[in-house]
C-alpha positions as CSV (number, residue, x, y, z in Angstrom):
1,X,73.0,-21.4,3.5
2,X,70.7,-20.7,6.6
3,X,69.1,-18.2,3.8
4,X,68.1,-20.9,1.4
5,X,67.0,-23.7,4.1
6,X,64.5,-20.9,5.7
7,X,63.5,-20.5,2.1
8,X,62.8,-24.0,1.3
9,X,60.9,-24.7,5.2
10,X,59.1,-21.6,4.4
11,X,57.8,-23.4,1.1
12,X,57.5,-26.6,2.6
13,X,55.0,-25.2,5.1
14,X,53.0,-22.8,2.6
15,X,53.3,-24.9,-1.0
16,X,53.7,-28.6,0.5
17,X,57.2,-30.7,0.8
18,X,57.0,-31.4,-3.2
19,X,57.8,-28.2,-3.7
20,X,60.6,-27.7,-1.8
21,X,62.2,-30.7,-2.6
22,X,61.4,-29.1,-6.3
23,X,63.7,-26.0,-5.4
24,X,66.4,-27.7,-3.1
25,X,67.5,-30.2,-5.8
26,X,67.9,-27.0,-8.1
27,X,69.7,-25.2,-5.1
28,X,71.8,-28.5,-3.9
29,X,71.7,-30.3,-7.6
30,X,72.5,-27.4,-9.4
31,X,69.9,-28.2,-12.1
32,X,68.3,-26.3,-15.4
33,X,64.3,-26.1,-14.9
34,X,64.3,-27.0,-18.1
35,X,66.4,-30.8,-16.8
36,X,64.6,-30.7,-13.8
37,X,61.2,-31.5,-15.1
38,X,62.1,-33.8,-17.4
39,X,63.7,-36.2,-14.8
40,X,62.2,-39.7,-14.4
41,X,63.1,-42.0,-12.0
42,X,65.6,-44.2,-14.2
43,X,67.9,-41.3,-14.0
44,X,68.8,-41.6,-11.0
45,X,71.4,-44.0,-9.8
46,X,71.1,-45.1,-6.3
47,X,74.3,-47.4,-5.8
48,X,76.3,-43.9,-7.2
49,X,73.8,-41.2,-5.7
50,X,74.2,-39.7,-9.0
51,X,71.4,-38.5,-11.4
52,X,72.1,-38.7,-15.3
53,X,70.5,-35.2,-17.0
54,X,69.7,-36.5,-20.9
55,X,66.7,-34.5,-22.0
56,X,64.4,-31.3,-21.2
57,X,61.2,-30.1,-21.2
58,X,61.4,-26.6,-23.3
59,X,57.5,-24.6,-22.9
60,X,55.9,-27.8,-22.4
61,X,57.6,-29.6,-25.1
62,X,59.8,-33.1,-24.3
63,X,63.0,-32.5,-26.4
64,X,65.5,-35.3,-26.6
65,X,68.6,-33.8,-25.4
66,X,69.7,-30.4,-22.8
67,X,70.3,-26.8,-24.1
68,X,74.1,-28.0,-24.3
69,X,73.4,-31.2,-26.3
70,X,75.2,-33.4,-23.7
71,X,74.5,-36.1,-21.2
72,X,75.8,-35.6,-18.3
73,X,76.1,-37.1,-14.8
74,X,75.5,-34.9,-11.4
75,X,77.3,-36.4,-8.6
76,X,74.3,-35.4,-6.0
77,X,75.9,-34.2,-2.8
78,X,74.4,-35.2,0.6
79,X,72.0,-32.4,0.8
80,X,70.9,-32.9,-2.7
81,X,70.7,-36.8,-2.1
82,X,68.3,-35.8,1.1
83,X,65.8,-34.0,-1.3
84,X,65.9,-37.1,-3.7
85,X,65.0,-39.4,-0.9
86,X,62.5,-37.1,0.8
87,X,60.8,-36.9,-3.1
88,X,61.4,-40.6,-3.7
89,X,58.7,-40.5,-0.7
90,X,56.2,-38.9,-2.6
91,X,56.6,-39.6,-6.5
92,X,58.4,-43.0,-6.8
93,X,57.4,-45.3,-3.8
94,X,53.9,-46.6,-4.2
95,X,52.0,-48.3,-1.3
96,X,51.3,-46.9,1.9
97,X,54.1,-47.2,4.2
98,X,52.7,-50.3,6.2
99,X,50.7,-52.1,3.7
100,X,53.5,-54.0,3.3
101,X,53.6,-53.2,-0.3
102,X,56.0,-50.7,-1.6
103,X,56.4,-51.0,-5.4
104,X,58.3,-48.3,-7.3
105,X,57.9,-46.0,-10.2
106,X,60.6,-46.2,-12.5
107,X,59.8,-43.7,-15.4
108,X,57.4,-41.3,-13.6
109,X,58.7,-38.3,-12.8
110,X,60.7,-37.7,-10.2
111,X,59.4,-33.8,-9.1
112,X,55.5,-34.8,-10.1
113,X,53.4,-32.7,-7.2
114,X,51.2,-34.8,-5.1
115,X,47.9,-35.3,-6.7
116,X,48.4,-34.0,-10.1
117,X,48.9,-35.6,-13.7
118,X,51.9,-33.5,-14.5
119,X,55.5,-32.6,-13.1
120,X,56.1,-29.4,-11.3
121,X,56.2,-26.9,-13.2
């Protein structure tokens, strides 16, 4: 685990938090890259702390199902959940911390690169 945390810390420093969060979700959530780039905030159950995996993006094309054609709910570990909470501040919450207005993006990609129009790929 120490090696993974070292890798993630280096990624965050060199590439930014959104990239480190992408790989942390892969490490601690066990998601396939094709599933991860298709994730939306609508797929996150904030009460149950799980992620519904129902679709994929393969070679830039959205697919209505995953590789196995099964929908699954992944219970997130504490570390995986912390990753989604960190990513939430980057891609879901709109408005500044002190602006008094916080809106939620429900349909947008979970792992959208900060300042870019598409998902992290």
